[in-house]
C-alpha positions as CSV (number, residue, x, y, z in Angstrom):
1,M,0.0,0.2,0.0
2,S,2.9,2.4,-0.1
3,N,2.0,3.6,-3.5
4,V,-1.5,4.5,-2.8
5,K,-2.3,8.0,-3.4
6,I,-5.7,10.0,-2.2
7,I,-5.9,13.2,-3.6
8,H,-8.7,15.8,-2.7
9,V,-9.7,18.3,-5.6
10,D,-9.7,20.9,-2.5
11,D,-5.9,20.7,-2.4
12,L,-5.2,21.0,-6.1
13,E,-4.5,24.3,-7.9
14,P,-5.8,25.1,-11.0
15,R,-3.8,25.6,-14.2
16,L,-5.7,27.5,-16.3
17,P,-8.2,30.6,-16.2
18,P,-11.6,30.2,-14.3
19,T,-13.6,29.2,-17.8
20,R,-11.9,25.8,-17.8
21,R,-9.9,25.1,-14.8
22,V,-7.9,21.9,-15.1
23,F,-6.7,19.5,-12.2
24,V,-4.1,17.2,-12.9
25,P,-3.4,15.0,-9.4
26,L,-1.8,12.1,-11.4
27,P,1.1,13.3,-13.6
28,P,2.8,10.5,-15.4
29,S,4.9,8.3,-13.4
30,A,6.0,4.6,-13.4
31,D,3.6,4.0,-10.4
32,A,0.6,5.2,-12.7
33,P,-0.1,3.6,-15.8
34,V,-2.2,6.5,-16.7
35,H,-2.4,10.2,-16.5
36,V,-5.7,11.7,-14.9
37,G,-7.1,14.8,-14.7
38,F,-10.5,16.8,-13.8
39,V,-11.9,19.5,-15.5
40,F,-14.3,22.1,-14.3
41,M,-15.7,24.3,-17.2
42,E,-18.0,27.5,-16.4
43,P,-20.6,28.3,-18.5
44,G,-19.5,29.7,-21.9
45,G,-16.2,27.6,-21.4
46,L,-14.3,26.2,-24.3
47,M,-11.5,23.8,-24.1
48,T,-8.8,25.1,-26.8
49,P,-7.2,24.1,-29.0
50,A,-9.0,21.6,-30.7
51,H,-6.3,18.7,-30.9
52,Y,-5.8,14.9,-31.5
53,H,-3.1,12.6,-30.3
54,T,-1.2,10.6,-32.5
55,R,-0.8,7.7,-30.4
56,K,-2.7,8.1,-27.0
57,T,-6.4,7.1,-26.5
58,E,-8.5,10.0,-24.1
59,V,-11.5,8.7,-22.2
60,Y,-13.9,11.3,-20.7
61,F,-16.2,10.6,-18.2
62,V,-18.8,13.7,-16.9
63,L,-19.3,14.0,-13.4
64,K,-21.6,17.2,-13.4
65,G,-23.9,19.1,-16.2
66,N,-23.6,18.8,-19.5
67,G,-21.3,19.7,-22.5
68,I,-20.5,19.3,-26.2
69,I,-17.5,17.5,-27.4
70,T,-16.6,17.8,-31.2
71,L,-15.3,14.7,-32.6
72,N,-13.7,14.9,-36.1
73,G,-15.9,18.0,-36.9
74,E,-19.3,16.5,-35.1
75,D,-21.0,17.3,-32.3
76,H,-22.1,15.3,-29.7
77,E,-24.1,16.4,-26.5
78,V,-22.7,14.4,-23.4
79,G,-24.3,14.6,-20.0
80,Q,-23.8,13.7,-16.5
81,Y,-22.3,9.9,-16.2
82,G,-21.7,10.1,-20.1
83,T,-18.5,8.7,-21.6
84,V,-16.4,9.5,-24.4
85,V,-13.7,7.1,-25.7
86,V,-11.4,9.1,-28.2
87,P,-8.8,6.9,-30.0
88,P,-5.9,8.2,-31.4
89,G,-6.1,10.5,-34.6
90,V,-9.7,11.7,-33.6
91,T,-9.6,15.3,-33.7
92,H,-11.7,16.8,-30.3
93,I,-12.6,19.9,-28.5
94,W,-15.2,20.5,-25.3
95,R,-17.2,23.7,-25.1
96,N,-20.0,24.3,-22.6
97,P,-22.9,26.1,-24.1
98,H,-25.1,26.0,-21.2
99,Q,-26.0,27.9,-18.2
100,T,-24.5,25.4,-15.4
101,P,-20.9,24.1,-15.0
102,L,-19.6,21.2,-16.6
103,E,-17.3,18.8,-15.0
104,Y,-15.3,16.0,-16.2
105,L,-13.0,13.6,-15.6
106,W,-9.9,12.7,-18.4
107,I,-8.0,9.5,-18.4
108,M,-5.1,9.3,-21.0
109,H,-3.4,5.9,-22.2
110,P,-0.5,5.4,-22.5
111,V,1.7,7.1,-20.2
112,D,4.7,8.6,-21.4
113,A,6.9,11.8,-20.8
114,E,6.5,12.8,-24.5
115,S,3.3,14.8,-25.4
116,D,1.9,13.5,-28.6
117,A,-1.0,16.4,-29.0
118,I,-1.6,18.0,-32.4
119,S,-3.2,21.1,-32.5
120,V,-5.6,22.0,-35.2
121,D,-7.9,25.1,-36.2
122,T,-11.0,25.2,-34.0
123,P,-13.8,24.0,-36.3
124,S,-15.7,27.3,-37.7
125,H,-19.2,26.4,-36.3
126,I,-17.9,26.3,-32.8
127,I,-16.4,30.1,-33.2
128,V,-19.7,31.2,-34.8
129,E,-21.8,29.6,-32.4
130,R,-19.8,30.4,-29.2
131,T,-21.7,31.8,-26.1
132,V,-20.6,35.3,-25.9
133,R,-20.1,36.1,-22.1
134,E,-20.0,39.3,-20.0
135,G,-16.7,40.6,-20.7
136,D,-15.7,38.6,-23.8
137,V,-13.5,40.6,-26.4
138,L,-14.7,39.7,-29.8
139,H,-12.3,40.4,-32.8
140,A,-13.3,40.6,-36.1
């Protein structure tokens, strides 16, 4: 039991701005065969950039709320307890156009120190439909 880790989300520091707070309790290591993180996305939040992985599979599990994940340009509404498995090569991006926060867990496998994420342009329909929040700056 010496390798057992119990980590509480209240003890973690967010890595990104308030519209998408990412918490990564288990960084890649020999003790953890997966990379795990939590995302708390406020209404109007958008995960950027759109990207795909060349060799990693990413699994998402929605804990609370509803969101839209775009997979290879096709939108999919995912609600509480919904699970999405994204294999290598599938472009994906999350957004929360709803009035309530979205919370999800992500798990990535295999784990290695090298990033395999390839950023791509955000699909144009997401840019057009994105909820404009108070204080957002729009550029023409």
